[in-house]
N, C-alpha and C positions, 0 to 999 in steps of 0.2 A: 838058462840066459836071465831067468827070473832072478837067482840068487845074487847074481853080478850087481844088480840093482838094489835088492832088498836090504843088504848090510849098509851101505853106503845112505840110503833113505832112512833106514833105522837111526842111523847115528846122527844124520842131520835133524831129526823130528826130536830126539833126545838132547840134542845140543841147544836146539830152538828152545824147548821147555825150560832147559836150566837157564838159560839168559832170561827168561822171562820174569819180569818183576812178581814178587811175592803178592799175593792178593790180602787186601788190606782187611782186618776183621772188623765186626760190628759188636759193640758192646752195649748193654742195656744199664741203665741207671734207674730204679722206680724210684717215684716220689710217694712217700706213705705218710699217713697219719700215725701210724704205729709200725716199728720195725721189728724184724725178727728177734731182736734182744729185749725187746720191751719198751724201749725208748720211744716217745712221742717225736713226731713231725722228723724226719729224717730222708735223707737220700740213701738208697740202699742199693750198692755199697756207697759209703761215704769219701772212702778212696779207693782210688783206682789207676793202676799202672797200664798203657797201652803203647803200643807201637807208632811212632811218628806215621801219620798217614791213615791210621784208624778212625773209624766212627764211633761215636757215642750217641744214643739215643736214651734222651731222659723221658719216662713215661708215667704219666700223672695217673699212676694205679689208683689212687684216693683222689677225689674232688678237691679243687681249693688251693692247688700248688701250680709255681711256677718255676722256671728256673733261669736266673740271670748271672752271667760270666761277671766277676769283680774286674773290671776294667783296670784299676790301678795295680792289680798284680799279675796280669797277663803276660807271656814272653814278648819280646820286641817282636812285632810284625805279624803277631797272631790277631785274629778277627774276633771282634767282640760278638757276642750272641746274647740275644735277650727274647725269653719267651713269654707269652700270653697265659694268662689263667687257664688251667685244663688243657694247655696245648702240649701235644707230642713235639719234641725240639731234637734235632739230628743235627751234629756238628762234626766236621772233620778236622781233626787236630792236625794240622800239616806243618806246625811249628815245634821242636822240641822245647820242653819246659812243664812247667807248672800252672793249671787253669784252676784258679779256685772260682767256686760256684756257690751260690745263695739263693733261697726261696725268699722273696721281699715278703710277702704275707706273714712269714713264720720265721723270720730272721732272729726275732728276739726269744724265740722258743728254742733255737739251736741248729734251724737247718740251713747247714751249710756244707760243702765238701770240698774235695781236692781231686783233680785228676793230673797225673803225670804222664806225657807224651814224652818216650824215648828212655834210655837206661842211664843209671848213676844219679847223682844228684843234680837236681835241675838248677841251670845256670840263673834264673830269677828268682831263685828261693828267699835270697834276702828282701826282694822285694814283697813276695807273698807274705814274710814273717810281719812286715811293716803294717800288714792291715789290721785294723782295728775294729772288732765285732761287739757285739752286747755279750755280757759275760758267759751264757750258756752256750751260744755261738763259739765264743773264743776257746772256751774249754775243749770242746769237739773239733775245732779247727786246729788246735795246737797238736792235738793226738794225730790227727791227719798229717800235720807237717812232719811229727817224729817219724811215720810211717815213709814219708818221700826221703827222709834221710838216711833210712836203712838200705843196706846195701842190697 
């Protein structure tokens, strides 16, 4: 009698598990005075590709950093985020596209980054390319944009 119910029950459980949405992942970006490559004032990693719905946590590993979304480059419908100095910030990237970020105190020293939520080339990449930063930040940002364009 038990076998009569066991197979349909097991099948129902497997079907329910397959239909459940995948768990969103949490990614970490460190805010550092010196990166593993020896560069000063960095987000590490400076480029990150995640799935839509994933969360990204910015960790002020070294003091004196913060993170701001670059509002004019965000995907349409995405929420702006702005952290305080020495504050851990967690954001959920619920809209596909590129999310440019900066550390205001260290912008002139090159502290910028780019997160892409979703697959392929982000639809808002032209908006992101139009952002102008000080030279050192711009050089690093252009390198991150190239990664966003790669398949």
